C-alpha positions as CSV (number, residue, x, y, z in Angstrom):
1,M,43.2,43.2,-7.9
2,E,44.5,46.7,-6.8
3,A,44.0,48.1,-10.4
4,R,40.3,47.1,-10.2
5,A,39.8,48.5,-6.8
6,L,41.0,52.1,-7.7
7,P,38.0,52.9,-9.9
8,V,35.5,51.6,-7.3
9,R,37.0,53.8,-4.7
10,R,36.9,56.9,-7.0
11,S,33.3,56.3,-7.9
12,S,32.4,55.8,-4.2
13,W,34.0,59.2,-3.5
14,L,32.2,60.9,-6.4
15,S,28.8,59.5,-5.2
16,G,29.5,61.0,-1.8
17,I,30.4,64.4,-3.2
18,L,27.7,64.5,-5.8
19,P,24.8,65.7,-3.3
20,L,27.1,68.4,-2.1
21,I,27.7,69.6,-5.6
22,L,23.9,69.6,-6.5
23,L,23.2,71.4,-3.1
24,G,25.8,74.1,-4.0
25,G,24.4,74.6,-7.5
26,A,20.8,74.9,-6.1
27,I,21.8,77.5,-3.6
28,L,23.7,79.6,-6.2
29,L,20.7,79.4,-8.6
30,F,18.4,80.5,-5.8
31,V,20.6,83.4,-4.7
32,G,21.2,84.4,-8.4
33,L,17.5,84.6,-9.1
34,D,17.1,86.8,-5.8
35,A,15.0,84.1,-4.0
36,P,12.0,84.0,-6.3
37,G,8.7,84.1,-4.4
38,L,10.2,85.0,-1.1
39,E,10.2,88.9,-1.2
40,R,11.0,90.6,2.1
41,R,7.9,91.9,3.8
42,G,7.3,93.9,6.9
43,I,9.4,96.3,8.9
44,P,13.1,95.6,9.0
45,I,14.4,93.9,12.2
46,E,17.2,96.2,13.6
47,D,19.3,94.6,16.4
48,V,22.6,96.1,17.3
49,A,24.9,95.0,20.2
50,V,27.5,97.2,21.8
51,E,30.6,95.1,22.1
52,R,33.0,97.8,23.6
53,T,32.9,101.3,24.9
54,T,36.2,103.4,24.9
55,L,36.3,106.9,26.3
56,R,38.9,109.6,25.2
57,P,38.9,113.3,26.1
58,G,35.7,114.7,24.6
59,V,35.0,111.4,22.7
60,I,32.9,108.3,23.3
61,E,33.7,105.3,21.0
62,L,31.2,102.5,20.6
63,R,32.1,99.2,18.7
64,L,28.9,97.9,17.3
65,R,27.9,94.5,15.9
66,N,24.7,93.9,13.8
67,D,23.0,91.2,15.6
68,G,19.9,91.1,13.4
69,P,19.0,89.9,9.9
70,D,18.6,93.3,8.2
71,P,21.1,96.1,7.5
72,V,21.2,98.9,9.9
73,R,21.8,102.7,9.2
74,I,22.3,105.1,12.1
75,E,21.2,108.7,11.4
76,Q,21.3,110.4,14.7
77,V,23.0,110.0,18.2
78,V,21.5,111.4,21.5
79,V,23.5,111.6,24.7
80,N,21.6,112.4,27.9
81,D,18.6,113.8,25.7
82,R,20.9,116.0,23.6
83,F,21.7,115.4,20.0
84,T,25.4,115.2,19.3
85,N,27.8,115.0,16.3
86,F,29.2,111.7,15.4
87,S,31.1,109.8,12.7
88,Q,31.2,106.1,11.9
89,T,33.4,103.7,9.8
90,H,30.4,102.3,7.9
91,Q,27.3,104.3,6.8
92,T,25.3,101.0,6.6
93,V,26.1,97.9,8.8
94,G,25.0,94.6,7.3
95,R,24.4,91.4,9.1
96,L,27.3,90.1,11.2
97,G,29.0,93.4,10.3
98,S,30.8,95.6,12.7
99,D,31.1,99.4,13.0
100,K,33.0,102.0,15.2
101,L,30.9,104.9,16.1
102,T,32.7,108.0,17.3
103,I,30.5,110.4,19.4
104,I,31.8,113.9,19.9
105,H,30.8,114.8,23.5
106,P,32.5,116.6,26.4
107,W,31.8,114.0,29.0
108,V,32.8,114.6,32.6
109,E,34.8,112.2,34.8
110,G,32.5,110.1,37.1
111,E,29.2,111.1,35.4
112,A,26.7,108.5,33.9
113,Y,25.6,108.7,30.3
114,E,22.6,107.3,28.5
115,I,23.2,106.9,24.6
116,A,20.4,106.5,22.2
117,M,21.3,105.8,18.4
118,V,18.3,106.6,16.0
119,T,18.3,104.4,13.0
120,A,16.9,105.2,9.5
121,T,13.7,103.5,10.3
122,G,13.2,105.6,13.4
123,G,14.1,102.8,15.8
124,T,16.6,103.5,18.7
125,I,19.5,101.4,19.9
126,G,20.5,102.1,23.6
127,A,23.8,102.1,25.3
128,E,25.1,103.4,28.6
129,V,28.2,104.5,30.3
130,P,27.6,103.9,34.2
131,V,30.6,105.8,35.2
132,A,32.7,107.8,32.8
133,T,36.4,107.6,33.1
134,E,39.2,107.8,30.5
135,S,40.2,104.3,29.0
136,P,43.9,103.6,29.4
137,Q,46.2,103.6,26.4
138,A,47.3,100.2,25.1
139,D,50.9,100.9,25.1
140,A,54.0,98.9,26.4
141,G,53.5,100.3,30.1
142,F,49.9,99.1,30.1
143,F,50.7,95.6,28.9
144,G,53.4,95.5,31.5
145,L,50.9,96.3,34.1
146,M,48.5,93.6,32.8
147,A,51.4,91.1,33.0
148,L,52.0,92.1,36.6
149,I,48.3,91.6,37.4
150,G,48.4,88.2,35.8
151,L,51.4,87.3,38.0
152,Y,49.7,88.6,41.2
153,V,46.4,86.9,40.6
154,G,47.6,83.7,38.8
155,V,51.2,82.6,38.9
156,I,52.3,83.7,42.4
157,P,49.1,82.4,44.3
158,V,49.2,79.0,42.5
159,A,52.9,78.7,43.2
160,I,52.3,79.4,46.9
161,G,49.5,76.9,47.1
162,M,51.8,74.3,45.6
163,L,54.1,74.6,48.6
164,W,51.6,72.5,50.5
165,L,53.0,69.4,48.8
166,P,55.4,68.5,51.7
167,W,52.6,68.8,54.2
168,I,50.4,66.5,52.1
169,R,53.2,63.9,52.0
170,Q,53.4,63.9,55.9
171,I,49.8,63.4,56.8
172,D,48.1,60.0,57.4
173,P,47.4,58.2,54.1
174,R,43.7,58.1,55.0
175,W,43.6,61.8,55.0
176,I,45.0,61.9,51.4
177,Q,41.6,60.8,50.2
178,F,40.1,63.8,52.1
179,V,42.4,66.1,50.3
180,L,41.7,64.7,46.9
181,A,37.9,65.1,47.7
182,L,38.7,68.6,48.7
183,T,40.4,69.0,45.4
184,V,37.3,67.9,43.6
185,G,35.2,70.4,45.6
186,L,37.6,73.3,44.6
187,L,37.4,72.2,41.0
188,A,33.6,72.0,41.1
189,F,33.3,75.5,42.3
190,L,35.7,76.7,39.6
191,A,33.5,75.0,37.0
192,I,30.3,76.5,38.3
193,D,32.0,79.9,38.4
194,A,33.2,79.5,34.8
195,V,29.7,78.7,33.5
196,L,28.1,81.6,35.3
197,E,30.8,84.1,34.2
198,G,30.5,82.8,30.6
199,L,26.7,83.1,30.5
200,E,26.9,86.6,31.9
201,F,29.3,87.6,29.1
202,A,27.1,86.0,26.5
203,G,24.2,87.9,27.6
204,E,25.9,91.2,27.2
205,G,27.2,90.8,23.6
206,A,26.0,89.8,20.2
207,K,23.8,86.7,20.0
208,V,24.5,86.1,16.2
209,F,27.7,84.2,17.0
210,G,25.9,81.8,19.3
211,G,25.2,83.7,22.5
212,Q,25.1,81.5,25.5
213,G,25.4,78.4,23.4
214,L,29.1,79.4,22.9
215,V,29.7,78.6,26.7
216,F,28.4,75.0,26.4
217,M,30.2,74.6,23.0
218,G,33.4,75.7,24.6
219,G,32.7,73.2,27.4
220,V,32.2,70.3,25.0
221,V,35.4,71.1,22.9
222,S,37.7,71.4,26.0
223,Y,36.2,68.3,27.5
224,L,36.9,66.2,24.4
225,L,40.3,67.8,23.8
226,L,41.4,67.1,27.3
227,A,40.2,63.5,27.1
228,G,42.2,63.2,24.0
229,V,45.4,64.6,25.8
230,D,44.6,62.1,28.7
231,A,44.5,59.2,26.2
232,W,47.7,60.4,24.5
233,V,49.5,60.5,27.9
234,R,48.2,57.0,28.8
235,S,49.4,55.6,25.5
236,R,53.0,56.4,26.5
237,G,53.2,53.0,28.2
238,A,52.4,51.0,31.3
239,K,56.1,51.3,32.5
240,N,55.7,55.0,32.9
241,R,52.5,54.5,34.9
242,A,54.3,52.1,37.1
243,S,56.9,54.7,37.9
244,G,54.3,57.1,39.2
245,V,53.4,59.0,36.1
246,S,49.7,58.3,36.8
247,G,49.7,61.0,39.5
248,M,51.5,63.3,37.3
249,R,49.0,62.6,34.5
250,V,46.1,63.8,36.7
251,A,48.1,66.7,38.0
252,L,48.9,67.7,34.4
253,L,45.1,67.5,33.6
254,I,44.3,69.6,36.7
255,A,46.9,72.3,35.7
256,L,45.5,72.4,32.2
257,G,41.9,72.8,33.6
258,I,42.9,75.5,36.0
259,G,45.0,77.2,33.3
260,M,42.0,77.5,31.0
261,H,39.9,78.9,33.9
262,N,42.7,81.5,34.7
263,L,42.7,82.5,31.1
264,G,39.2,83.5,31.3
265,E,39.7,85.1,34.7
266,G,42.6,87.2,33.2
267,L,40.5,88.1,30.2
268,A,37.7,89.5,32.6
269,I,40.2,91.4,34.7
270,G,41.9,93.0,31.7
271,S,38.7,94.0,29.9
272,S,37.3,95.4,33.1
273,Y,40.3,97.6,33.8
274,A,40.4,98.7,30.2
275,I,36.9,100.2,30.3
276,G,37.5,101.6,33.8
277,A,35.1,99.2,35.5
278,L,37.8,97.8,37.7
279,A,40.0,99.7,40.3
280,L,43.3,98.1,41.1
281,G,44.4,98.0,44.6
282,A,45.7,95.9,47.4
283,T,42.3,94.6,48.2
284,L,41.9,93.1,44.7
285,V,45.3,91.5,44.8
286,V,44.9,90.0,48.3
287,G,41.4,88.6,47.4
288,F,42.7,86.8,44.2
289,A,45.7,85.6,46.2
290,L,43.5,84.0,48.9
291,H,41.2,82.6,46.3
292,N,43.7,81.3,43.8
293,T,46.2,79.8,46.3
294,T,43.9,77.0,46.8
295,E,44.3,76.2,43.1
296,G,47.9,75.3,43.8
297,L,46.8,72.8,46.4
298,A,44.5,71.2,43.8
299,V,47.5,70.8,41.5
300,V,49.8,68.9,43.9
301,A,47.1,66.7,45.6
302,P,47.3,63.9,43.0
303,I,51.1,63.6,43.3
304,A,51.3,63.4,47.2
305,R,52.7,59.9,46.9
306,D,55.1,60.8,44.0
307,T,58.5,62.5,43.9
308,P,58.5,64.5,40.6
309,P,61.5,66.6,39.7
310,L,61.5,70.4,40.5
311,R,61.3,71.1,36.8
312,R,58.0,69.3,36.4
313,L,56.5,71.1,39.5
314,I,57.5,74.4,38.1
315,G,56.0,73.5,34.7
316,L,52.7,72.5,36.5
317,G,52.6,75.9,38.2
318,V,53.3,77.9,35.1
319,L,50.7,75.9,33.1
320,A,48.1,76.7,35.8
321,G,48.9,80.2,36.5
322,A,50.5,81.9,33.5
323,P,47.3,81.9,31.3
324,A,46.0,84.8,33.6
325,V,48.8,86.8,32.0
326,V,47.8,86.0,28.4
327,G,44.0,86.5,29.4
328,A,44.8,89.9,30.8
329,W,46.6,91.0,27.6
330,I,43.7,89.8,25.4
331,G,41.1,91.3,27.6
332,A,42.8,94.7,27.6
333,S,43.5,94.9,23.9
334,A,41.0,92.8,21.9
335,F,38.2,92.0,24.3
336,D,35.1,90.4,22.7
337,T,32.1,89.2,24.7
338,S,31.6,86.1,22.4
339,L,35.3,85.1,22.8
340,A,35.0,85.6,26.6
341,A,32.0,83.3,26.7
342,F,33.7,80.6,24.7
343,L,36.9,80.8,26.9
344,F,35.0,80.5,30.2
345,G,33.2,77.5,28.5
346,L,36.6,76.0,27.6
347,G,37.6,76.3,31.3
348,A,34.5,74.7,32.6
349,G,34.6,71.8,30.3
350,A,38.3,71.2,31.0
351,I,37.6,71.1,34.8
352,A,34.7,68.7,34.2
353,Q,37.0,66.4,32.6
354,V,39.5,66.6,35.4
355,I,36.8,65.9,38.0
356,V,35.8,62.7,36.0
357,Q,39.6,61.7,36.2
358,L,39.7,62.2,39.9
359,A,36.5,60.6,40.9
360,P,37.9,57.1,41.0
361,S,40.7,58.3,43.4
362,I,38.3,59.1,46.1
363,R,36.4,55.8,46.1
364,D,36.6,53.9,49.4
365,R,37.1,50.1,49.7
366,N,33.5,49.5,48.9
367,G,33.7,51.5,45.8
368,S,31.6,54.4,47.1
369,V,32.5,57.9,46.0
370,L,30.3,59.7,48.7
371,N,31.3,58.5,52.2
372,P,31.7,60.6,55.3
373,L,35.4,61.4,54.6
374,T,35.0,62.4,51.0
375,T,31.7,64.2,51.5
376,G,33.5,66.3,54.2
377,G,36.3,67.0,51.7
378,L,34.0,67.9,48.9
379,L,31.9,70.4,51.1
380,T,35.1,71.9,52.6
381,G,36.5,72.5,49.1
382,L,33.3,74.3,48.1
383,A,33.0,76.3,51.2
384,L,36.8,77.3,51.0
385,M,36.4,78.6,47.5
386,Y,33.1,80.4,48.3
387,V,34.6,82.2,51.3
388,T,37.8,83.2,49.5
389,A,35.7,84.4,46.5
390,L,34.0,86.9,48.9
391,A,37.3,88.6,49.4
392,I,37.6,89.6,45.7
393,P,36.1,93.1,45.2
394,V,34.7,92.5,41.6
């Protein structure tokens, strides 16, 4: 029986692979014959995105990405209506290709610069430097500074917010439902903020990798991944849920969702500081501290009735806050607008999955999610995040 079944299985696999083999052969033949009957007509389409701008003494460096279907060759560079010398890593940049353009120009601190790159066909590609300032060197001291920023805006505020846990345990049980609804409001604001940030980054960079679609793709990916993590945690057994792991499960998902959001937040901070678009100071730190402290409250709200060990609480805090450090490192050294858009999408999708998990916890005895108590909590959470976000000078 088994000996006869084996050839049948092989033939079924072969029949499934055969169309792919034929398709690959047809594509190779089509390309090998140089697309017969489909000669390229018309003016070449030249579309180049500026992914990163770096300023050194007397030098402006632009990292370019060919966002169009045709190769691009840059012949001249104009800075503030003056032709200037330049060099590049590639004479011709093909589709999806990148290039580093080094412009020799004695820029002045604080001045604004308009850059026009003239292509071989006579087209122009524009770029600008709103406020010229020297880009920081990516050395050990700089990465240490980025780590410190991540601690200030991520780890420390979340840890402080988690200190609300004893207060939550002492309030009337009826008000715990209000706190959980407030948590949903906090998370909803974070999800909306992540989507808007992601769409903004997607609009600035190359569209060839997906553009704004990367934000929504990231959201779907993280939503499904977090749903898989939740299913794995649930599969560990009913006895764990009986001992209070259910609250910890939700807290873990919240910490994961907030951590993904803080990863994108750190990315934005690191990249902004690296290009001189962000001035560090007490106002920035205080603003983020006020805003992100509420995230700590969101983490501990589901475990108000539980007594988890201290090591688990520390783990939740690190999971929610520490990604801001990693994000700042990535943003400062290897920032990419497409990556930023995708990461913000990851954060939004993860938070959406957490909201779905929390929704049953705020139902009243009649099964209604929106009642006077929970509606007040939702609105309070949204308002709290909005007001504290105003304190961030970015």
